[in-house]
N, C-alpha and C positions, 0 to 999 in steps of 0.2 A: 505493499500500500504506499503511495506517495505521501509524504508528511511534511511539516514545516520545522525548520531549525529555529530554536528560541534562544536568544541570548540571556546573559545573566540579568538585565535590567528588565526582561520580559517583553521585548519588542520581537515582533514576528519577522523571520527571514523568508528566504526562498523555498519553495515547494521542491522537495527532492524527487526526481524520477529515475534514479540510478537503478533501482530494483526493476521497473518497468522496462527501461532500456536495455538491461542485461536479458530480460525475457524476450524482447524483441529480436536481439542478436541470436538467441538460440532459435528462434522460429525461422530467421533467415536462412540458418543452416539447413532447415528442412527443405528449403528450395532446391538445393543441391540433390536431395534424394529424389524429388519430383523430376528433376532434369535427367538424373540417372535412369529412373524408369521410362522416361520417354526415349532414351537412347537405346535401351533394351527392346522396347516394342518396335522401334524402327528397324533395329537390326534384324529382329524375327520376322517382320513384314517382308523385308527384302530377301531373307532366306527362304520364305514361302513361295515368292514369286520365281526365284531361281530354280527351286525344286519343282516348280508347277504344282503346288499343292492346291487342295480345293480353295475356290474364291472366297468361300464363307470363312475360312480360317483367316485370310488376309483382312476381310472386313472387321474380324474381332480385334485384330491390330489397330485398325483405323479407330475403332470405338474407344480402345483403350488409350489412344493418343488424344482423343477428345476429352476423355474423362481426366486425363493428366493436365491437359490444358485448362480445363474448368478449375481443378484444384489449384492450379498456379495462379489463375485469376482471383480465386476467392482468397488466397493468401496474400497476394499483392495489395487487394482491397483492404483486408484487415490491417496489415502492416501500415498502409497509408492513412487508414482511419485513425489509428492509434497515435502515430507519428503526427499527424495534423492536429490531433487534440492536445498532444503534449506541447507542440509549438505555440498553440493558441494560448494555453494557460501560462506559459512561461512569458509570453508577450503582454497579456493582460494583467498578470500578477494580482488576482483577485484576493480580496481580504479573507474570504471564507474558501475552503476546499470545495471545489464543485463535484458534482456527480458525475465523475469520469466515465462511469459505464454507460449512463445515459448519453453523454456527448459522443461517445465512441460509436455507440449503437445508432445514433442519429446520421453521423458521417458515414458510417458504412451503409446505411439504407440508401441514402443519396447516391452513393457510387454504384451499388448494386441496380439501382433504377436505370442506369445508363448502359447496363450489360446487353449485348447483342452477339449474334453468331459472328459477327465480323471481327469480334475481339479474339475469338478462338482461331479464326483463320490468319489473323495477324500475329499470332504468336510463332516466334521465329522458328522453333524446333518443329512445330506442327506444319508450318509453311514448307519448311525444307523437306520434311517427311512427305507430303503430298507431291511436291514437285520432283524428288529423286525417284519416289515409287512410280510416278509417271513415266520418267525417262526409262527406268528398268523394264517396265512393262512394254514400252514402245519397242526397246531393244529386242525382247523375246518375240514380240508380235511380228516385227520384220522377218525374224529368223524363221518363225512358223509359215509366214507367207512363202518364202523361199522354197521351204521343203514341201509345201502343198502343191506347188506349180512344177516341182522337179527340176527348179533352176538353182538349187543350192549350192552348186559348184561354180557357177558363172561368176567371173570377176572376183574370185577369191582372193588372188594376188593383191588386187587393187584394194580391197577391203582390209586385208592384213596391213598393207602400207599406210592406209589412211589411220587405221587403229593406233599402229606404232606412232605416227605423227602426233596423235592426240595424247599419247602416254608420255611424251618428251616434255620436260620442264623447259621453258623459254629461258630461264636463269642459268641452270645447271648444264642444259642440253643433254641430260640423262634421263632414262626412264623413271618416273616418279615412284616412289614408295608410299608416300602419304600425302596424296593430292588435296589441295584446298581450291576452292572456287571463289573468285571475285564476284560478290553480289551485284556490284555496280556494272561491270563490263561483261561478266561471264567467262572470263579467261581463268585457267587453272595453272597452279605452281606447285613445286615441292614446298611443303609448309615450313621446313627449316630455312630454306633459301630465301623465301620471301619474306619471312619474319625478320632474318639477319639483314636483309636489304633495307626494309622499313625502319629498323632500329638504327642502322648506320647513317642513314638519311636524316633521321630525326635528330641525331646526336649533333649533326652538322647544321641544324636548323633549315633543313631542305625538305621538300615534299618528294615522296616516293611515286615515281611515274610506273604504270603498269609496263613490265618489260616485254610484253607481246608486240612484235612488230606491227606497226600500224595502228595500235589501240591509242585513242585519244584521251583515256583516262590518266590524269596527271596528279592524282592525290590519293593513293591507295592507303587505306588505314587498317589497323588490325580488326577493327570491328566490321570491315568489308568482308572478311574471310570466313568461310564456312567449310566444314569437312565435306568433301565429294566422296561419299562412300559408294556410289554407284561406279564412278571411274576406279577408285581403288580395287573394287571387286572385278572389274573388267581386266585390269592390269594383271591381278593375281591369277584370273582364269587364262589370260593369254600366256602368262609365264608357265603355268601347269601344262597347257597344250605344247608349247615350245619344248619343255623338258621331255614330254612323251615321245615327241617326234625325233629327238636327238638320238 
C-alpha cells in the first residue's frame, strides 16, 4: 500500500509508491513469457506447414497467437493504467490518499473501450507470424502446382540459382545463418553483420544505409529488424539437400 512519510513535526511528505512500482516491474517481466509463448506458437505453425499437417492444426496455432496478443494487450493496458494513476497522484500531490483502486479501474475501463481487432493485427509478433506464415504457404503452394502439372523439373537450375542469391548477405557476401529482415525496405541480412554495421555507424554519429545495392533506405535502425524465420528454414533445407547430393 502506498503511504505518506511524516516528519517529526507532524507535516505530511510525499506518497511512496515504491511497493507498487516494484510490483509493476515484476509484471513487466511477465511480458517476456507472453513473447516466448508467441515465438513457440509461431515456430510450431511453420513446422505444421512444412510437414503439411492438417490445416485445422495450423488454425489452432493461429488461435493461440490471437490469445497471446490479447493477453499482451490486457497487460499493457493494466500497466499503463497503474502508471498513469501513479503519475497523476505524484503530480497533484493531494492532501488525502485517494482511492487508487478506483482510479486505476476507471483508467483501465477507458483504455479497454478503445479495444479493436486492429490492436491484435498491429501486434508486431502477430503481424510477423501472419506475414511469414503466408510466405511459407505460398512457397509450398508453388511447389505443389509444379508437381501437379508435371513440370517440377523445369528451370530447376534457375530456381536453385535464384534461391542461392537470396541466401547471400549483402554485407558479408556469404550464405546467411541467422537472417533478419528490414521491415522498412524488405531486404535481409546476416543479423550479426547488420547489427555491427549499425553500431559502428552510430558510434560515428552517422546513419546506417541499407547495404543492398539500389536500396534508397538511408537510416536503418535496430528496431527495423525482425527475425526472418521462413528464410532461415529455406536456407537450412537447401543445405540439407546439398549435403545429400554430395
